[in-house]
N, C-alpha and C positions, 0 to 999 in steps of 0.2 A: 418539437418532438420530446415528449417527457417519458415515453415508454422505451425501454432498452431494446426491445425487439424491433421497433421502428428505427431507432438510431443505427442498429446493426444491419439494416436492410441492404445497403450496398455490398456488404460482405457476408450475407446470410449463407450462401452456398459454400463459400470458402471457410467459414467458421465450422460448418459441418465436416468438411474435409479435414480441417485441422484436428477436430475432436477425435475423429477416427484414427488419424495418424498418431496422435498423442497417446491414445488408448493402446495402440499396437506397440509403441515404444516402451510402455510401462511393463509389458509382460516379462516375466522372469521364470527361472526354473526352480525357484524356491517357493513352495506352497504358502508359507506364512506371508511372504512379501506380496504375493498375488491377492491374498485375502485383504491385506491392509490397503494396497493400492486400489482395489475394487471399492473398498469402503470410502476412500478419498474421492474416487470418481463419482460415486453415487451422491456425494454431498458437495459437489463443486459449487463455487459461488457464481457470481454474475458474469464471469469470463470477460471482465472489462479490459484486462491487460492484453490478452490475445486480440481483442477488438482494436485496441490502440495500435498494435503492430500492423494488423491487416488493413485497417482504414488508412494508416499513414502510407503503407506500401501502395495501395490502390490510388491514393491521391497523387503519388509521384509516377503514375503511369501503368502500374499493374502488379498483381501478386504473382511472384515467381516461386519456384521450389525453395529458394533461400528464405522467402517470407514465412513459409510454414516451419522451416527449421528455427527461424528467429522466434516465432510464437511458442514453439515447443521449449526452446532454451529458457525463455522468460517464465513459462509455466512451471518448468522444473524448479527454477530458482525460487519463484514465488511460493510454491507448495512447500518446498524444503524450509524456507524462511518461516512460514506459518507454524510448521511442526516444531522447529527449533524455538520459536518465540513462546509457544505454549509450554515448552519444557522450562525455559528461562523464567517465565512468569508464573510457573506452577499453576497454569490454567487448565481446568478440566472440561471446559466448554468451548466449542467453536461453531459459530452460527446456529446456536441452539441444539447442537448435537455434542456427544462426548468427543473430546479431543483424542488424538492418537495416544498420548501419554496416559490419559485416563483409562483407556481400554487395555493398552499393552505395556504400560509402565515407561518410565523415562528412558531407560537404556535402549529399548527397542525403538522408541520414537526418534532418538538421536541417530541411531543407525539407519533408520528409514530416510531421515532427512539427508544424511550423508550419501546414501544410495541414489537419491534423486539428483543430488548435485553431480555425482559421478556419471549418471546417465546423460545429463546435459553436456558434460565435458566430452564424453565419448561420442555423442551424436554430432557435435560440432567438428570433432576430429575426423570422424568417418566421412563426413560430407565436405571436409576441407573448408569450413566456414570460419577461418581464423580471425577475420575482422569482427564478425559477430561475437565470437568468443571473447575477444578483447573488450568489447563494449560491455558484455554481461559480466565478465570478471571484474571490471572496474566497479560495477554496481555491487557485486558481492563484497568487495573490499569496503566500499563506502557504507553499506548496510551494517557490516560487522563493526566498523569504527563507530557509527552512530549509536548502535546498541550499547557498546561498551562505554561511550561517553554518557549515555543516559543512566546506565547502572551506577556509574561513579557519582554522578551528580545527585541521583535520588537518595544517596546515603547522607548527603549534607543538606539537601533541600534548599540550595542556594542558586538555582538556575537563573541566569539573566536572560532577557529577551533575545539578545544576540546569540547566546549559546543554544537557546531553544531552536531558533531558526536554522542554525548550523546542524543540529542533531536531526531535525526532520528533513532537511535537505539531503542528508546522507541516508537516514534510516528508511524514509518513505519515498521521497521524490526521486532518489537515484534509480529506483526500479521502474517508475513510469517514464523517466527520461531515457532509460535503456530501451523501453518498448518503442518509443517514437524514433529514437536514433537507429535502432535495429530495423524498424520498418522502412525507414528512408533508405538506409544502406542496402537492404535486400532488394529494393526496387531499382537500384542504380542511380540514386540521387548523388549530386555533387557533394564534396566535403563541406562546403558552406551550407548546403541544405541540410546535411546531417547535423551540423552544429546548431542550426536554427531549430530543428525539430527536437534536439536534445534539450535546448532551452525551453521550448514549448512544454515538453514533458515535465521538466523540473518545476516550472511555475504551476502547472496543473497538479503535480504531486504535493506541493506545499499547500495549495488550496484544499486538496483532498484530505490531508492530515488535519488541517484546522477544522474541517467539517467533522472529522472523527472526534476531535476534542470536544466540539459542541454537542455531538450526539451523546457523549458521556454524561451530560447534564439533563438528558431527557427525563421526564417524569415517569414514563411508562417503560416497560422492558421490551420495546419494539426493536431495539438495536440488536446487532449480532453478538454483543457482549453484555455482561451484567452491568446494570446501571451503576454509575460512579466507580467503575472498575479502576480508572486511573488514580483516583484518590486512594482507594484501598491498596493499590500497588505502589503508592507514594511517588507517582509520576507527576512531575511538574509540567503542566500543559499551559497553553497560551491564556485561556480564561483565568486560571489561577495566578499565573505570573503577573499579568496585568493588574489584577485586583490587589495582590500583595504590594505592588508598587504604588497603588493609589491610596491605600489605607494608612491610618496612623501607626507609628512603630509598635505601640502596645497591642493593637489589634493584629498586626502582622506576627508578632511573637506568639499570641494566643492561637492563631490559626495554624502556624507551623507546628506548635506543640500538639494540637489536635491531630494533625496528619502524622506526626512522628510517633505518638503514643496511643492514639485511639482510632487508627485508620480502619479497624475492623468493627468498630462500634457504630451501628446504623444511625443512632441519634446524633452522634458527633459528626458523622459524615454528612448528615442533613444540614448541620450547622455550617459546614464548609461550603456546601452547595448554595445555601442561602446567602452566605458571605459573598461568594463570587457573583451572584445575581445582583446583590445590593451595590457592589462597587463597580458595576459596568463591565465585568469581564466578558460576558456573553455578547454584549452589544459591540464592544471593541473587536472581539475575535471575528464576529460576522463581517464587520467592516474590512478587516485585514484579508479575510478569505475572499471577499468580493474584489478587492484590489488585485490579488494574485490571479484570480479567475480572469479579470479583464485584461491583465498584462499577458496572460497565456493566449487568449483569443487574438489579441493584437499582433502576436507573433506570426499569425497566419495571413495577415493583411496583404503581404507581398505575393502570395501564392494564388494561382488561378482558381476561380470558383468552379467547383464540381460537387457532385453528391457526396463524395467521401469527405471533402473539406467541411461541408455542412454537417455531416454526421460527427466529425471530430469536435466541432464547436458544440454540438448538442451533447456530446459525451462529456465535455468539460462542464457544461451546465448541469448534467445529470449528477456528476460527482459531488457538486456543491448543493444540490437540491434533494438528494436522496434521504430516505428515512431510516436507513440501516447501512 
């Protein structure tokens, strides 16, 4: 199953219910907010995170009202984090469209992100979903810590491989692990099963981020972000870290100098891309991505086979085979 609509088939009807409920919860009495949230809804992504929640819930016996709350909580958090990330990164594009801060400036973007987080908190309190709130709040904490760690390290350009994996575990994998943990919890899974699915989500999230790192080196602009954006933003990702560890000290010094002082020069950025390719950064990163993907899938071995489990496995494959 390579097509996302095929993968989501076991929860097709439930995803439609979720989308309608999520749309309703976004409504406000402030006209500007409604304009912005409608803009967000019209440009929603692949809905992979709600799919992770609902497929996990269905795998453990069935989708309940709690499952829809979990999916909404995750979507509030994910959307808020994307808006805040665009402000932090001063990015004016998101999936080929103008970002919120590009259209309405950073102050409004930050407030909209805060509003979405508050909506998620209120939704969980209204429905007394305190355990789901705890899982999602832990993800918010980890994502914030990961972002701050990355910002600090980008200033020195001295990120080790161990630090890189800790950052992406917090910044990216925490959200997907919250999806699968919330999905399991909402369906009434045992504590051990929730822990198992949290681990599955974390491994999947790490593989997902490594794929994002690889997409940054694509030759064409088919990805949802500008080509070589990580280099332009001085982000140390796995392909670059590995290549810097493999090259002679003089070459390492030269490449770091290019990133530090010429990260907006397209010719110099090409030099960095060619350097990463030459020293095996892309090959190594793809190998690590596949290791994490296989480990994630292996986490499901002990669970009974059903259509939802098959789709979860296919969804993991999709995250590492995607073109954007």
